VEXFIDO-908202 format. One line per 2 residues: number of its first residue (from 1); their letters; for each residue x, y, z of N, C-alpha, C, O, CB. Coordinates in steps of 0.1 Angstrom, whole numbers. Atoms other than C-alpha are relative to their C-alpha. Glycine has a CB too. Example, Ala and Ser with C-alpha at 12.3 -4.5 7.8 and 13.67 -1.06 7.14 Angstrom:
# VEXFIDO-908202
1	AS	9/-12/0/123/-45/78/9/12/0/19/12/7/-10/0/12; -9/-11/0/137/-11/71/-8/11/8/-3/22/9/4/5/-14
//
This chain:
# VEXFIDO-908202
1	XX	6/14/-9/-43/115/-78/9/-10/5/15/-17/-3/-8/-8/-8; -5/7/-6/-28/97/-51/5/-21/-8/-3/-30/-7/-11/3/11
3	XX	-2/16/-4/-14/59/-60/-3/-8/7/5/-8/17/7/-4/0; 2/14/-9/-27/28/-44/4/-3/9/-2/-4/20/3/-9/-4
5	XX	-13/-3/-10/7/25/-29/1/7/11/1/3/23/8/5/-4; 4/-17/-7/7/62/-19/-7/-3/12/-2/-2/23/-12/11/-11
7	XX	15/7/-10/-24/50/1/2/-7/9/-2/-4/21/-10/-9/-7; -1/6/-12/-16/25/18/9/-3/4/9/-12/12/-6/-9/1
9	XX	-8/-5/-8/20/34/27/-4/14/12/2/17/22/10/4/-9; 5/-12/-6/0/65/41/-7/-13/15/-1/-16/26/-13/12/-14
11	XX	5/9/-9/-25/39/61/3/-6/12/-2/-7/23/-3/-6/-5; -5/12/-9/-2/15/73/8/5/8/14/-2/16/8/-11/-6
13	XX	-9/-3/-6/18/44/88/-4/6/13/1/8/24/7/8/-7; 7/-11/-18/-11/64/109/-6/-10/5/-13/-8/15/-15/15/-1
15	XX	10/14/-11/-23/24/118/17/-2/7/17/-4/20/-11/-23/-13; -11/2/-15/17/21/135/6/11/-1/18/10/-4/13/-13/2
17	XX	-6/-8/-7/23/53/144/-8/0/13/-5/1/25/2/11/-6; 9/-2/-18/-7/54/166/0/-6/6/-6/-2/16/-12/2/4
19	XX	-6/7/-8/3/27/180/10/-7/11/10/-13/22/0/-2/-5; -10/-4/-10/33/30/192/-5/11/8/-8/9/19/14/4/-7
21	XX	3/-8/-14/24/62/208/-12/-1/6/-18/10/9/2/15/-2; 18/9/-8/-10/43/223/7/-6/12/3/-4/23/-10/-18/-13
23	XX	-3/5/-12/18/22/243/13/9/1/21/5/10/1/-17/2; -11/-6/-6/47/46/244/-7/15/8/-2/18/19/12/3/-12
25	XX	0/-12/-7/34/77/256/-14/1/12/-25/-3/8/1/13/-12; 16/7/-10/7/77/293/-6/10/3/-4/21/9/3/-8/17
27	XX	14/-17/-3/-26/97/289/4/6/14/-7/8/20/-22/-6/3; 1/-7/-22/-20/111/328/8/14/-5/2/25/-4/17/-14/18
29	XX	-4/-10/8/7/135/309/-3/8/-11/-5/20/-12/6/-3/-2; 5/-9/14/0/138/273/-10/4/-4/-11/13/-13/3/-4/-9
31	XX	15/1/3/-36/132/272/0/-6/-11/10/-13/-14/-7/11/-1; 12/6/11/-57/121/243/14/0/-11/15/11/-17/-18/14/-4
33	XX	-9/-7/9/-24/118/218/-13/-9/-17/-18/-20/-17/24/-8/5; 3/4/20/-41/109/177/1/5/-11/-2/17/-14/-10/-3/-4
35	XX	-10/-5/15/-27/108/143/-18/6/-13/-25/-2/-19/14/-23/-10; 6/-6/8/-51/127/122/4/-4/-16/-5/-3/-24/4/14/3
37	XX	2/-2/19/-40/121/83/18/-2/6/22/-1/17/-9/22/-12; -16/3/-5/1/112/79/-1/2/-20/-8/-5/-27/6/-21/12
39	XX	-8/-9/14/16/134/40/8/-7/0/13/-11/10/6/14/-1; -12/16/8/39/109/19/7/13/-5/3/24/-6/-8/-16/-16
41	XX	-5/-7/12/63/122/0/-1/-7/-9/-5/-19/-9/12/5/0; 1/14/10/67/111/-35/6/-4/0/9/0/-12/-2/-3/-10
43	XX	-8/10/-10/94/87/-22/0/-7/3/6/-17/2/2/-1/8; -3/5/-14/85/81/1/8/-6/16/8/-15/24/-3/-5/-3
45	XX	-14/1/-9/112/86/24/2/6/10/11/4/18/10/4/-6; 6/-10/-12/93/115/47/-13/-2/-1/-19/-7/-10/3/16/-2
47	XX	13/0/-11/63/116/66/-4/11/12/0/12/23/2/-14/10; -3/-4/-4/48/143/73/-14/-4/12/-25/-2/7/5/8/-6
49	XX	11/3/-2/24/132/103/-7/11/9/0/18/17/0/-12/4; 4/-8/-11/-3/153/123/-9/-5/9/-16/-15/8/-6/12/-4
51	XX	-1/3/-13/-10/152/155/-11/6/11/-11/17/17/12/4/4; 12/-16/-16/-44/161/182/7/-4/9/18/-9/7/-22/-3/10
53	XX	-4/2/-11/-38/158/213/-14/15/10/-16/27/12/20/1/0; 11/-5/-7/-67/161/235/0/-2/15/-2/-13/21/-12/-5/-6
55	XX	-2/-3/-12/-62/177/269/3/8/-4/5/12/-15/6/-6/9; -5/-8/-2/-53/202/283/11/11/-10/12/5/-20/2/-5/10
57	XX	-6/-13/0/-29/238/272/13/-9/0/21/-13/-8/-5/11/13; -17/10/-6/-1/219/292/-2/-10/-5/8/-8/-13/5/-4/17
59	XX	-5/15/4/-2/182/279/-3/6/-15/-6/-4/-22/-11/-17/7; 0/-2/13/-5/199/245/14/0/-4/19/-7/-13/-7/11/-4
61	XX	-10/-14/1/25/222/248/18/-17/2/26/-21/-6/-5/18/23; -3/9/4/42/191/261/-1/-14/-6/9/-21/-3/2/2/3
63	XX	7/13/11/27/159/238/12/10/-10/21/2/-14/-26/0/-6; -7/-1/13/47/178/212/14/7/1/18/13/-9/-8/8/-8
65	XX	-13/-1/-3/82/184/227/4/-13/5/16/-16/6/2/10/8; 2/17/-4/74/147/238/8/-7/-14/20/-12/-16/-22/-6/0
67	XX	-3/-3/15/74/146/202/12/-9/-10/13/-20/-16/4/14/1; -7/-7/10/99/156/185/12/-8/8/19/-15/1/-1/18/-4
69	XX	-11/10/-1/125/139/210/-5/-14/1/2/-22/8/8/4/13; 8/18/2/104/103/205/2/2/-10/-9/3/-14/-18/-7/4
71	XX	6/3/10/110/107/171/9/-10/-8/5/-18/-16/-3/12/-5; -11/13/10/142/86/158/-5/-10/10/-9/-20/3/22/1/0
73	XX	7/11/-4/127/61/188/-13/-5/-10/-9/-14/-17/-4/3/14; 21/-5/3/88/62/174/7/-6/-18/1/-14/-25/-10/30/3
75	XX	-4/0/18/108/59/135/6/-14/0/2/-22/-9/13/12/-6; -6/10/2/132/31/147/-7/-13/3/-3/-23/-3/10/1/7
77	XX	6/9/2/103/7/160/-7/1/-8/-11/-10/-10/-5/-4/7; 0/2/15/86/19/125/5/-12/-7/-1/-21/-12/5/10/-6
79	XX	-13/5/10/115/4/107/-4/-16/9/-7/-27/4/21/11/2; 2/19/-5/110/-30/132/-10/-6/-9/-7/-15/-17/-8/-4/19
81	XX	8/4/-1/75/-31/126/-2/0/-10/-4/-12/-11/-5/2/6; 0/0/13/69/-23/89/9/0/-6/19/7/-3/-6/7/-4
83	XX	-11/4/14/87/-37/56/2/9/-7/-10/11/-8/-3/-9/-11; -2/-5/11/98/-13/30/13/3/0/21/1/9/-7/10/-3
85	XX	-14/-2/4/126/-3/17/8/6/-2/18/4/-9/2/-2/-4; -2/-14/-10/131/30/35/-14/3/8/-26/4/6/4/14/-10
87	XX	9/1/-18/115/34/70/-1/18/-4/9/23/-9/14/-7/22; -3/-12/0/107/71/67/5/10/9/2/7/20/-6/3/-3
89	XX	-5/-6/-9/124/101/82/-18/6/6/-27/6/-2/13/10/-6; 14/-6/-11/91/116/108/4/17/3/15/23/3/-1/-11/21
91	XX	7/-14/3/76/151/109/-4/3/8/-2/15/8/-10/2/-8; 8/-5/-10/57/156/139/-13/15/-3/-9/26/1/11/3/10
93	XX	4/-16/0/31/186/132/-17/-3/7/-26/-10/2/1/10/-21; 8/-2/-6/5/193/156/-14/4/-5/-11/12/-15/4/6/8
95	XX	9/-1/10/-31/197/143/-15/6/7/-23/-2/12/0/-15/-8; 9/1/-16/-55/211/165/-11/2/-13/-6/10/-21/2/15/16
97	XX	12/2/20/-85/208/128/-12/-6/15/-24/-3/12/8/-22/-23; 16/3/-1/-112/196/151/-3/4/15/-13/2/22/-4/-17/-3
99	XX	9/-17/-11/-111/224/179/-1/8/-8/-12/13/-7/9/11/15; 6/-13/3/-111/251/154/-15/-5/-6/-23/4/-5/9/10/-12
101	XX	7/5/0/-141/227/140/-10/-1/15/-21/4/14/5/-9/-7; 11/-7/-11/-158/229/177/-3/8/-3/-14/7/-7/1/4/11
103	XX	2/-4/1/-154/259/172/-6/10/-4/-10/20/2/2/-2/0; 10/-8/7/-172/271/143/-12/-10/4/-21/-3/0/3/3/-19
105	XX	15/7/-4/-203/248/154/-1/10/12/-11/18/11/-2/-20/6; 4/-9/-10/-200/269/186/-8/12/-2/-17/16/6/9/4/6
107	XX	4/-12/1/-206/299/171/-8/2/-17/-11/12/-23/12/7/3; 19/9/16/-233/277/137/-16/2/16/-28/5/17/4/-37/-7
109	XX	14/-1/-13/-252/277/173/-6/17/5/-17/22/6/8/-9/18; 1/-11/-6/-247/309/186/-11/16/-13/-17/27/-14/18/2/4
111	XX	4/-9/17/-260/326/153/-14/-7/0/-25/-1/-4/13/-6/-17; 17/7/0/-290/298/156/-5/5/12/-16/7/8/-2/-17/0
113	XX	1/-7/-12/-296/313/190/-2/11/-1/-9/15/9/10/-1/7; 1/-14/-4/-296/350/182/-15/3/-4/-25/7/2/10/10/-9
115	XX	12/1/13/-321/343/145/-7/8/7/-3/8/19/-8/-16/-5; 7/2/-9/-351/360/158/-12/-8/-5/-17/-8/-16/-3/11/6
117	XX	11/10/6/-379/331/162/-13/8/-11/-18/19/-14/-8/-9/16; 12/-9/12/-406/336/136/-16/-12/-5/-25/-7/-12/12/4/-19
//
């Protein structure tokens, strides 16, 4: 079970990184970017950020490369905004779980339509 401190740091990073991305990344070029989850290492020195992009496949691809390029800048802003002993190193991972969930729901709806009516 994760500690309360780890949970609070995760939520803080999720909120702060979301705000940084909202300010720094234009919606027109990158689509709508959202932070789905943040996974912290045990020592709180590294974080994996799961990012979802609502937009075209081209926007998703460009957002992925943009996040990798902006990682040091985002980490620097995070260090200025959040007081922690160590500013964690960041790793962005594209998360398509919402799109997968929509696909599963569409399949379930199709199955319900195909069932014979009683």
